[in-house]
Structure formats: structure tokens, C-alpha cells
C-alpha positions in Angstrom: -13.1 -20.9 4.4 -12.8 -24.6 3.4 -15.3 -26.2 1.1 -17.8 -28.5 2.6 -18.5 -31.8 0.7 -21.3 -34.3 1.4 -20.3 -37.4 3.2 -22.2 -40.6 2.3 -22.2 -43.7 4.2 -21.3 -46.9 2.2 -24.3 -49.2 1.5 -24.3 -52.2 3.8 -26.0 -55.4 3.3 -29.1 -54.1 5.2 -31.3 -52.2 3.0 -31.8 -48.5 3.9 -35.2 -47.8 5.3 -37.7 -46.1 3.0 -38.3 -43.4 5.4 -34.5 -42.6 5.0 -34.8 -42.4 1.2 -37.9 -40.3 1.5 -36.2 -37.8 3.7 -33.3 -37.6 1.3 -35.4 -37.0 -1.5 -37.2 -34.3 0.4 -34.2 -32.5 1.1 -33.3 -32.5 -2.7 -36.7 -31.2 -3.6 -36.0 -28.3 -1.1 -32.9 -27.0 -2.8 -30.3 -28.8 -0.8 -28.8 -30.9 -3.6 -26.0 -28.5 -4.1 -24.9 -28.8 -0.5 -25.4 -32.7 -0.1 -24.7 -33.9 -3.5 -28.3 -35.1 -4.2 -29.3 -36.0 -7.7 -32.7 -36.8 -9.3 -32.7 -40.2 -7.8 -33.8 -40.4 -4.2 -31.1 -42.3 -2.1 -28.6 -42.6 -5.0 -25.7 -40.7 -6.6 -24.8 -40.3 -10.2 -21.8 -42.4 -10.8 -18.6 -40.5 -11.8 -19.9 -37.1 -10.6 -17.7 -35.2 -8.4 -18.7 -32.4 -5.9 -17.5 -29.1 -7.2 -15.8 -26.8 -4.6 -17.3 -23.4 -4.3 -15.2 -20.4 -5.2 -13.0 -19.3 -2.5 -14.1 -15.9 -1.2 -11.6 -13.1 -1.2 -10.7 -11.2 2.0 -13.0 -8.3 2.6 -11.1 -4.9 2.8 -11.9 -3.2 6.0 -12.5 0.5 5.2 -12.5 1.5 8.9 -9.2 0.1 10.5 -8.8 0.8 14.1 -5.0 1.4 14.1 -2.4 2.5 11.9 1.4 2.1 11.5 3.5 4.0 8.9 6.8 3.1 7.2 8.7 5.0 4.7 11.1 8.0 4.2 11.4 11.7 4.8 7.9 12.6 3.4 6.2 10.4 5.9 8.4 12.0 8.6 7.2 15.6 7.6 10.7 16.6 6.7 11.2 20.4 6.0 7.5 21.0 6.5 7.9 23.0 9.8 11.6 24.1 9.8 14.5 23.7 7.6 16.3 20.4 7.4 14.4 18.9 10.2 11.7 16.3 10.7 8.2 17.3 11.8 6.1 14.1 12.3 3.2 15.8 13.8 2.3 17.1 10.2 2.7 13.6 8.7 0.2 12.7 6.1 0.0 9.2 7.7 0.0 9.5 11.4 0.5 13.2 12.3 -1.8 15.1 14.8 -1.8 18.5 13.2 -5.4 20.0 12.7 -4.6 21.6 9.4 -3.1 18.2 7.9 -5.8 15.9 9.2 -3.6 12.9 8.6 -4.9 9.5 7.5 -5.0 8.3 11.1 -7.0 11.3 12.3 -9.4 11.0 9.5 -9.9 7.2 10.3 -9.6 7.1 14.1 -10.4 10.6 15.3 -8.1 12.8 17.2 -8.0 11.0 20.5 -7.5 7.5 19.1 -5.0 8.7 16.5 -2.7 9.8 19.2 -2.6 6.4 20.9 -3.4 3.9 18.0 -0.8 5.2 15.4 2.8 4.6 15.1 5.4 6.3 12.7 8.4 4.1 12.0 9.6 6.0 8.8 13.1 7.3 8.6 14.4 10.4 6.7 16.8 9.3 4.2 15.5 5.7 4.1 15.7 3.6 0.9 13.9 0.4 0.0 16.8 -1.6 1.5 15.8 -0.4 4.9 12.1 -1.2 4.6 12.3 -4.7 5.9 13.5 -3.5 9.3 10.8 -0.8 9.4 8.2 -3.5 8.5 9.4 -5.7 11.4 8.9 -2.7 13.9 5.4 -2.0 12.3 4.4 -5.8 12.6 5.3 -5.6 16.4 2.3 -3.0 16.7 -0.1 -5.5 15.2 -1.8 -2.6 13.3 -4.9 -3.0 11.2 -3.3 -1.0 8.6 0.2 -0.2 7.5 1.0 2.7 5.1 4.1 2.5 2.8 5.5 5.5 1.0 9.2 4.9 0.0 11.4 5.0 -3.1 12.2 8.6 -3.7 15.6 8.2 -2.1 16.5 5.1 -4.2 16.2 7.7 -7.2 17.6 10.6 -5.4 21.3 9.6 -5.4 24.5 11.6 -5.9 24.4 10.5 -9.6 21.8 8.7 -11.7 24.2 5.8 -12.0 23.9 5.1 -8.3 20.2 4.7 -8.3 18.9 1.5 -6.8 18.6 -1.2 -9.5 15.0 -2.2 -10.2 15.7 -5.9 -9.4 17.2 -4.9 -6.1 14.2 -2.6 -5.4 11.8 -5.5 -6.0 13.6 -7.9 -4.0 13.7 -5.6 -0.9 10.0 -4.7 -1.2 9.2 -8.5 -1.4 11.4 -9.1 1.7 9.5 -6.3 3.4 6.2 -7.9 2.7 7.4 -11.2 4.1 8.8 -9.4 7.2 5.4 -7.9 7.7 3.4 -11.0 7.2 5.6 -12.9 9.6 4.6 -10.8 12.5 1.2 -9.3 11.3 -0.5 -11.6 8.9 -3.8 -9.9 8.9 -2.6 -6.4 8.6 -3.9 -4.4 5.5 -1.3 -2.5 3.6 -1.8 0.7 1.7 1.1 1.4 -0.8 1.6 4.9 -2.1 3.4 5.5 -5.4 6.6 7.5 -5.6 6.1 11.2 -6.5 7.1 12.4 -9.8 10.5 13.9 -9.0 10.8 15.7 -12.2 7.5 17.5 -11.7 8.8 18.6 -8.3 12.0 20.0 -9.9 10.0 21.8 -12.6 7.7 23.4 -9.8 10.4 24.3 -7.5 13.2 25.5 -9.7 11.8 29.1 -10.1 12.3 29.5 -6.4 15.7 31.1 -5.6 15.8 30.0 -1.9 14.7 26.5 -2.7 17.5 26.0 -5.1 20.0 27.2 -2.6 18.7 24.5 -0.3 19.0 22.0 -3.1 22.8 22.6 -3.3 23.0 21.2 0.2 22.5 17.8 -1.2 18.8 17.4 -1.7 18.3 14.8 -4.6 21.2 15.7 -6.6 20.4 13.1 -9.4 17.3 15.3 -10.1 17.9 18.6 -8.7 21.6 19.2 -9.3 22.5 21.9 -11.8 18.8 23.0 -11.6 19.0 25.6 -14.2 20.9 23.6 -16.7 18.5 22.8 -19.6 21.2 21.2 -21.8 21.0 17.7 -23.5 23.0 16.0 -20.9 21.0 17.4 -17.9 17.6 16.8 -19.7 18.7 13.2 -20.3 19.8 12.7 -16.8 16.5 13.9 -15.3 14.5 11.7 -17.9 16.6 8.8 -16.6 15.6 9.4 -13.2 11.9 9.9 -13.9 12.0 6.6 -15.9 13.5 4.8 -12.8 10.7 6.3 -10.6 8.2 4.9 -13.1 9.8 1.4 -12.9 9.8 1.6 -9.0 6.0 2.3 -9.2 5.5 -0.6 -11.3 7.3 -2.9 -8.8 5.2 -1.4 -5.9 2.0 -2.2 -8.0 3.1 -5.7 -9.0 4.3 -6.9 -5.6 1.2 -5.4 -3.9 -1.1 -7.2 -6.3 0.2 -10.4 -5.1 -0.7 -9.8 -1.6 -4.5 -10.3 -0.9 -4.5 -7.6 1.7 -2.6 -5.0 -0.1 -3.9 -2.0 -2.0 -1.8 0.3 -4.3 -2.8 3.8 -4.9 -2.9 3.3 -8.7 -0.3 6.0 -9.3 -2.4 8.8 -7.6 0.6 10.4 -5.8 2.9 10.1 -8.8 0.1 12.0 -10.9 -0.8 14.6 -8.3 0.2 18.1 -9.7 1.9 19.6 -6.7 2.0 23.4 -6.8 4.4 25.8 -5.1 1.7 26.2 -2.3 1.9 22.5 -1.5 5.7 22.2 -1.3 8.1 23.1 1.7 8.8 26.9 2.0 12.2 26.0 2.9 13.5 23.5 0.1 10.5 23.6 -2.4 10.8 19.8 -3.0 9.3 18.0 0.0 5.5 18.5 0.7 4.8 21.3 3.2 1.7 21.3 5.5 -0.6 21.8 2.5 1.1 19.1 0.5 0.9 16.6 3.4 -2.8 17.4 3.7 -3.2 16.5 -0.1 -1.4 13.2 0.6 -3.8 12.4 3.5 -6.8 13.2 1.3 -5.4 10.7 -1.4 -4.7 8.1 1.1 -8.1 8.4 3.0 -10.0 8.4 -0.5 -8.3 5.1 -1.4 -8.4 3.3 1.9 -12.1 3.9 2.3 -13.1 3.3 -1.2 -15.2 0.2 -1.8 -12.8 -0.8 -4.6 -9.1 -0.5 -5.0 -7.8 2.2 -7.6 -7.8 1.0 -11.1 
């Protein structure tokens, strides 16, 4: 909203009628001085005094968006939640239709509208470098809200040395936000933190079946040699965790620069997933129960009067 300043006619040779001066004085007495630039002298202004613009109001966060588009990686696709090594988008925390999960879209829109007013553009295996393309697709839907959960695959590489550099991660996320704003300038954005991969390793490594699936190539930088507790393996896992923490710092900082973006405050990273909430096939990705927990976190943060601290 633009600030409004009083416009005053320059004095002419003809004297202003007293009735005009009286009206102006009365307006000041009625409390309109702040809007018209009146001072204590009727019909005059204080020399050198400049009208002060009012503070620009911030955007109002819509706690009841009418449509949802999701971008991200395998978690948002419900990977390994229904069957081994397969997507199951119907249980997605963001846009799924499963009655047990009650996705964010279902909680916000209801079952019927969620089916027609939500879109899932996430892709299993996606890294931050692929997010600008997904954001472009999401922008075409003109959604009220876009959910973002990505970054785990940037840390889950064949080796820790191949993890996405933090600077590149930042550059790609900034490009993603620009891509969204180019097509959907009014869309709100909810950004989830990257889960704590080390906690997931710690929780799942006691499951023999899960560790066999891990050997197929799931997050080798963290899950490789799952039973090795030696110094090198411990240092590797700590390095991966530190990179995830850095990624979350980027998500927080870039989101804070956008007036319609809300970061989860690290809620997903801090969530203590248990075996009950993990996939019964790989013991790493969220299962149905874990997807439901993610939906709860998102709904709580999206509908909160204030963003997470």
C-alpha cells in the first residue's frame, strides 16, 4: 500500500476565504492532522516539516490456503511407504489422499477439494539443483501454498566428499524462489527442514531387513557400513550431519528474505522418528505413520498465527 501525503494548493494573490481556513482548522481539531499535514495554525504549515510516511504493513499470512502444490524429493513422493523401492504419492504428507495420513492438503482443504486442488511435483532422487524446474511446474498451477522438502539427497551421496557444496545449495534454492516468484508472485511457501539423517541411521540400524535394503544404495554417505562404529565411520557420519545442519541454515536464511515464506524452525530435523514411523522396508524413509507426523508438523506451522521461532 502506498503512503498518502497531503497535497496543498500554492497560495495565490487572492486571499483564501476565511471559511476555508475555518474548515481546515476544524479538520485539524477533529484529529485529521496526521493525514492532512495540519499544524496548530489554521491554514498554514510549519516551515521545513516533512510528512512522515507510515510503516509499510507486512503481508498477511493466509492460514487457510485454498490450494497446495508440493515440490521436493522421495519423502514427498511417499517412497517405500507402501511397497519396497516404489513411490506411493497417495500417502504423501503434503498432498496425499490416504485417510490414515491425512495430508496437509486434506487437513486444509478437506478430502474432496484436496483431490482436485493439490499437485505433487516432487521427484524421488531429486537434489536442490532440480528444484528450480519443479518450482516452475508448481508456479503454473497458481497455488495458494507451495510446500518444499528437499536436501536429503544432496547429503546422501556415494561418498561424503560428493555432497552438494553449501554455496551451490544456496544458489539453487535462491534460483528456485525466483522461478516461483516469476510465475506465482502471491504464492505462500512452506519450507520443511531436512531430517536428521544421523538419527535415522541410529534408529534403523538395529533392523536386519532395513540394513539389507540400505546396501542397495540408499544414502551410502550416512548408511554405508552401518555397523561400523570406528573413528573413520563416525567422523563420516558427523560430517554428513554437519552438512545437513548447514543446508537447513540456508533454507532458513533464504526463506527469511521472502515475505511470503515460512520455515518450519527445524521441526522436522528435530523430530525423534521411531521405528514405528519409518518404512517397514528400508527403515529410513517415513512410513505411513511418519508421513502422518510430517503432515501434523506442517499443518501446525501453516495454520499458526506466527511462524516458528
